[in-house]
N, C-alpha and C positions, 0 to 999 in steps of 0.2 A: 118632837121635843117642844115643851111649852116654854114660855118666857120664865115661868117659875123655875124650871129645871136649870136654865142657863144662870139665873141669878143664884140659885143654890150652889152651883158649881163654882162660880166666881167667889161667893162668900166663903165657901170651904177652902179654897185655895188661899184666900187672904188669911184665914185662921191657921193654916198649915205653915205658911212662910214666915209668920211671927215667931214660930217655935224653932230655935236652932236645933239642927240634927246632923252635925258633921259626923262622919263615919266614926264609930266607936262610942258615940254619945247620943244615940238615937232614942233613948228611953222616954223623954218627955213627949215627943211626937207620937210615939206608940201608945203611951198612956191616954193621950188625948183621943186617938182613934179608937182604942178599946172602950173608953167611956162613952164616946158618941154612938158607937154601934150597939153596945149593950143596952143603952137607953132606948134604942129603936127595936128591941126585942131580937137582936141577932145573937147567934152563938159566936163567941170570940175564943178561939183555941190559941194559946201561946206555945211556941216551940222555942226551947232554949237553944241558942247559937253558941254563946260563950257566957261565962258568969256575969249576970246583970244585963245581958243582951238577948233579944228574942225576936222571932218573926211572929206575924199574926195571920191566922186563917180565919176568915169571917164568912159565916154561911147561916143558912136556915135548915137545909137538908142536903142530901146528896147533890153534888154539882157535876155537871157535864161541861160547862164552860167556866173557866177560872180567869178572872182579870188579875194581872200581876204587875207590880212595879216596886221600886225601892223607895225607902223613906229617908236614906241618908244622902247627904250632900258633900261636895268638897268644901274646904275652908277657903277663905274666911266667911263667917256669917256677916251679913250686913242688913240693916232694917229695910223692910219693903217700903216702896212708894209707888203711887199711881203716876203715870205719865201719858196723857192723851188716852188712847185706847189700849195701853199696855200696863203691865205690872213689872217693875224691876225689883227682884229679890233673889237671894241665894235659894236655889232649888225651884225657881219659878217654872222653868221649862225642863230641868233635869233633877228630879222627875216628878215634883209635886203637882205640876199642871196635869200630867197624866193621872196621878193618884186622885186628884179632886174630880176629874171627869169620870174616871172608872167608878169611883165611890158612888156618884149620883146615878150613873147608869145601873150599877148593881143594885142599889136600893130600889129603884123603880121596878126593875125586872124581878127582884126577889119578892117585892109586894104583890106582884102578879102570879106568884107561885112558880116562877121559872127556876130551873135547877142551875143556879149561878153561884159564884162565890168570889171572894176578893182575897188575894194573897199579898201581903205587905212584907217586904224583905228588908233586912239590914245588910250593910257591908258591901254593897255593889261597887262603890267607888274605890274600894281598896281590898281586892282579893276575892269578893263574892262569897264570903263564908256563910252568909245567910242562904244563898241559893244552894251551896253544897249541902247544908243541913236539911233544907226543905226537900231536896231530891231523895233524901233517905226516908222520907215519910210522905209518899204520894197519897192522894185521896181519890184515885180512880176516875179522874176527869179525862175527858177526850180531847179538849182543845185548851190551849194556854195562850192568852192574849196579853203580850207584854207591851207596857207603855214606856216609850222613850221618845225624844223629840225628833219626829220625822216630818213635820208639817202636816200632819194628818194624812200622809200618804202611806199606802201599804208598801212594805219593803221586801224584796225578793231574797235577800240573803245578807250575811255579815262575814267580813274577813275573820280569820282566826287571829287570836291575840296571844302573844308570848312575852312575859316580863322576865327579864334575866337580871339577876344581881351578881355582879363580878367583883371579886376582892383580891387584892395582892398584898403580900406581907414583906416587910423589909426589916432593917435594923436601924434604930435611931442612932444619931451621932451629931457631932458639931459640924455645921456646914462649912466651917473654915478649914477643916482638916480632911483632905482627900483620903478616903479609905477608912474613915472612922465609923462609917455606917454604911448601909446598903439601902438605897431609896426604893420604895415600893411603886414610885410613880412610873418610870420607864416601861416596866412590863405591862402595866395596865394600859398605857397609851399605845403600846405596840398592839395589844389585843384589840382595842377600839379602833385602831387604824386599819387593822385587818378586816374588821366587820365593815368599815366604811368603803373599803375597796372591793369587798366580796360582790360577786355577780349572782345574786339570787334570782332564780327563774320566776317568771310570771306564770299565773294560772290563767287558762282561757276563759274561765267564768269570773274569778274573783280579782284578776288583774295583778299588778306588780306588788312585790314585797316592799314595805317601807320600814324604816328604822329611825328611832328617835332616842338620842342619848339625853335622858331627862335629868339624871343626877350624876354629879362628878365631884368627888370630895377626896381630899388628901392631906395628911400632915397636921401639925399643930401650930407651927410658926415658920416664918421664912428662914430663920437661922438654925432650924433643926431639920436633919435629914428625915424625911417621912418614913415611918415604919409601917404605915398602912395607907391604902388607897382603895376607893370604892366607887363603882359606877352602877347605875340602873339603866337598862336599855329596854325599850319596848318595840316589838315588832308587830306589824299587822300584815297578814299574809293569807294566801289561798293554799299554801303548802300544808301537808300534814304536819302536825307539831313535832313528831319524832324526826322527820326529815330535816326540818328547820333546826331543831335542837342539835342534831348531829353535825350540821354544818357550823353551828356556833361553837361547839365543843372541840371541833377539829383545830381551831386556832387558839385554843385556851391553855396551852402549856404554861405551867407556873401560875395559873389563874384559878382561883376557887369559884366555881359556878353554882348558883342556886336558882331555882325556878319558883318564885312566889306565886305566880298565876299563869295559867295556860287555858285556852279554850279553842276548840277546833273550828275551822270555817264551817258555816251552817247555812242551809237554804231554808227560808220560811214559806208558809203557805199564804196565798193571796186570794181573795174572793174572785170568782169567775167574772163578776161584773165590774171589776176594777182593772186598770192598767197592769202590765206584768210586773212593774216595780223595778227598782234599782238595787244594786249591791252597795252597801254602805261599809265604811272602814271602821267605824266605832264599835266597841264591844258592849255587850249587854249580858243579862243573866240567863237568857234563853238557852244557850248551848249547854248549860250546866244543869238543866231541868228536863231531861228526856222522859223521865217517869211521869211527868204531868200531862202529856198529850202533845197533839200537833202544834207546832210553834207558829205564832202569828205576831208580827211586830208592827205597831202603829201608835202614833201619839202626837199631841200638840206641841208646838214650839220647834225652834231650829237648833240643830247641833252646833251651828256656828255661834249661838248665843250661850251654850252651856259652858260652865267653868270659867266664864269671862268675869272681869271685874264689875261689869254692868249687866249681869245675866238678867234676861227679861223674856216675857211672853206676851203675845198678842191675845187679849182677852177674848176676841172673836174666835180664835182657835180653840180656846177652852170650851165655848159654847158649841162649837161645831164637833168637838171630840165627844161630848156626851151623845150626840146623835150617831156618830160613827160607831162608838162602842155599843150602843143599844141596837142598832140595825145589824151589826155584825153578829152579836149574840142571838138575836132572833133568827137570822139566816142559818146559823150553825145548828141551832136547836131544831129548826123545821126541816132542814135539808141535809145536815150531817156533812159527810165528805164531799158530796156532790156540789156543795156550796163553794168549794175551794178548787183552785187550779191544781192539777197534778205537779209535783215537784220535778224540776229538770226540763 
């Protein structure tokens, strides 16, 4: 990797993080990327995900190795700023840092005539509708390299993720009069307490099941008996999703259950010349893209910085990531499966 490659990656990252792209409003950053790559002679194919929203598949010819990450971020957007050797910005590490490094590696390899491509997805932070749409239209690739903040270390696997929306209904009434209504709150609290007390088994590879009650809402005013209550719970687990979901449903009498998102536990491929890698708890789009090839996960930044009020990335890791992606693609194209450790 040249000094110019590193400078190009950092400059591109700075251009990307200036553009707000909270999930559902990714259009401007995709417009920027489409224009950039078309100006460089690339073919940019758009795939509609929902009205006004699209993925981008950027290539020159058939691709064996596809770099992939997401363009959307969590809210709120905040203006970028340099601090020492880092860049603080929404999406700096999750995952525009990966996108910038992948883009430069892709451009250089494509200029050499290598069969590589770049897949830019929307919606990863809220249900992965972009990944689900992309998996319906694979392009015959053999390897899919996902960029997420791993500190540029190859990851061996990721826990499964289950998001559950639980809702209870009651009858509104005046809180001063007993029996004038029926509160939706107690049955929801009983359901959540049952989940908190449940003994979910650990998996020998993926470890323990964890649960986070991230949303809890009820009622309209303190003097009104709540006629509706809602909670959203996120599980991270090594259990098969159907097994975990059956355990959740077992204690859901009187509770309406919806599942907005689910992804199975997954093992990733790691190069033979790298450490075996760790299992991570965070979710990504890879489990939802089996049609795109062997999954590999690596990218700049730390998951501890992602989604924080001061999200940031070390710019030295962006520079390193360009080399990591370029070397990985070259090895995969030259050696194929033998460049990777067997799974398991």
